[in-house]
VOZALO-834759 format. One record per residue (C-alpha): residue number from 1; x, y, z. Coordinates in nm, 4 decimals. Each point is the difference from the previous one (the first is absolute). Last residue first. Layout:
N
NUM	X	Y	Z
...
//
This chain:
65
65	3.3977	-0.7093	-1.0534
64	0.3576	0.1047	-0.0211
63	0.2564	0.0233	-0.2544
62	0.3710	0.0699	0.0077
61	0.2611	0.0436	-0.2769
60	-0.2334	0.1355	-0.2527
59	0.1056	-0.0116	-0.3758
58	-0.3097	0.1386	-0.1120
57	-0.0539	-0.2981	-0.2256
56	0.0471	-0.2697	0.2585
55	-0.2415	0.1882	0.2476
54	-0.2490	0.0549	-0.2629
53	0.0219	-0.3479	-0.1312
52	-0.0372	-0.1544	0.3350
51	-0.2931	0.1918	0.0660
50	-0.1828	-0.0588	-0.3114
49	0.0634	-0.3840	0.0451
48	-0.1318	0.0192	0.3677
47	-0.3249	0.1699	-0.1031
46	-0.1381	0.0486	0.3583
45	-0.3365	-0.1190	0.1644
44	0.1184	-0.2278	0.2589
43	-0.3079	-0.1766	0.1417
42	0.0931	-0.3201	-0.1415
41	0.3067	-0.0399	0.2094
40	0.3460	-0.0371	-0.1605
39	0.1439	-0.3464	-0.0766
38	-0.1399	0.0133	-0.3413
37	0.1995	0.3268	-0.0678
36	0.3214	-0.2047	0.0706
35	-0.0936	-0.2611	-0.2464
34	-0.1051	0.2333	-0.2745
33	0.3714	0.1899	0.0598
32	0.1799	-0.3440	-0.0429
31	-0.2156	-0.0582	-0.2993
30	0.1231	0.3272	-0.1674
29	-0.2407	0.0549	-0.2856
28	-0.1194	0.3472	0.0969
27	0.3647	0.1222	0.1019
26	0.1181	-0.1298	-0.3198
25	-0.2735	0.1154	-0.2111
24	0.0864	0.3604	0.0715
23	-0.2665	0.1974	0.1899
22	-0.1306	0.2811	-0.1950
21	-0.1684	0.2374	0.2205
20	0.2915	0.2181	0.0809
19	0.0095	0.1245	-0.3568
18	0.2355	0.3182	0.0116
17	-0.1309	0.3047	-0.1824
16	0.2695	0.1278	-0.2559
15	0.2527	0.2309	0.1293
14	-0.0686	0.3820	-0.0556
13	0.2723	0.2046	-0.1553
12	0.1250	0.2807	0.2309
11	-0.1880	0.3219	0.0603
10	0.2081	0.2985	-0.0051
9	0.0051	0.1870	0.3318
8	-0.2205	0.3162	0.0183
7	0.1746	0.3161	0.1001
6	-0.0341	0.1765	0.3439
5	0.0054	-0.3077	0.2071
4	-0.1976	-0.0356	0.3271
3	-0.0964	0.2457	0.2723
2	-0.0492	0.3545	-0.0709
1	-0.0768	0.2337	0.2996
//
């Protein structure tokens, strides 16, 4: 019994890789964000600017930690 396609689908053009690690300077230099991060406990080991960049660039409507 055959499961799948009998003919190979044509491959579409490949997209350029996304550079998630490049956080914009607007996020890194935001004084309000820096002040909010300073209020967090010292044992939080997360990259807040990276998370904000990923959430905003992906167009997410909700985020949870």
